[in-house]
C-alpha angles and dihedrals in degrees: 000000000000133000133191116211115204104214106149103099124118096231094222094168090060097054131164086033091059099047091092104022135033118257096250090057096058108126119247104184108309097343136061111245093252091060090061088054093048092047089052092051092048090051086057093052093255102136104153110080136177114196115201106209134185126141108054088343093155089075091059093049092046093052100043101028113175090340096247093123088056097045095253139094115243130193124179136222111190128196113206091189120035108269103181124242093292095042091051091052092046091054088058095049096109091055094055133096126217094280128022143165121243116211126180113234092225101048134075127199122165106211138138100273094186091056089048090053093050090052090048092054091049091050095064090214132128093238143023117194124200113224133184133197112263142158092240103052129187103172132075116198128201126224093268095049097262118144103243102172138014130187132169087206091062132226144196102314138098103232133087131191104258096205097252126101140156119223141183118225089241085079089082090071086075096051116107118243099253141088106249112055130170105210092198095051104030108028109024094058089056091050091049093049090052092047092241099135121083120183132222115203113215123195092196124110113274122206128198116183094188091108133044091248092050091047091052092050091054092046091052092050096046105034104011098243 
């Protein structure tokens, strides 16, 4: 199985920590955060990885190399100019197989990825998004588990995008023909309108290190500080 890790963001909410290193490379104990993510994927038999880099991406490539030292195979897709979440994914298109996982480089969710993939294949959709219950929600789900609305601003719901999805390569047919693409604003609404996004509700603990409070929660869980 193959996974794409989106690791090109500037991590502005974690400054000054991210002035000199990219957010996924922030140390949590003895490892950078991204290594925890890669170890989790490897545990789930996902050994073919594409890392989408951008801001200070050379540090990521220097540390992980081709992935052999970590028991995985890593290829890189680098954006010289910020391309947005969708643009970053589009740049990596030629490296991708028919189906692939998408994992945010600043989130961590320990789930059964094989089970998720099986459910995705049964769904006959272009995308399956993992969601978790949270106080600040951004996903509305229909009675049959379809994603019916998504908003980064949040609204009256109980589910949040957990940073893990499975996609079919046919999804690129809905991408606009330009460089900078916001997946959340320009692609996901099309998928939702065509009922192409199924959700998977996870009860497991979800971590997002995009803020100082989220970073501290993950540190406490992993290294007890």
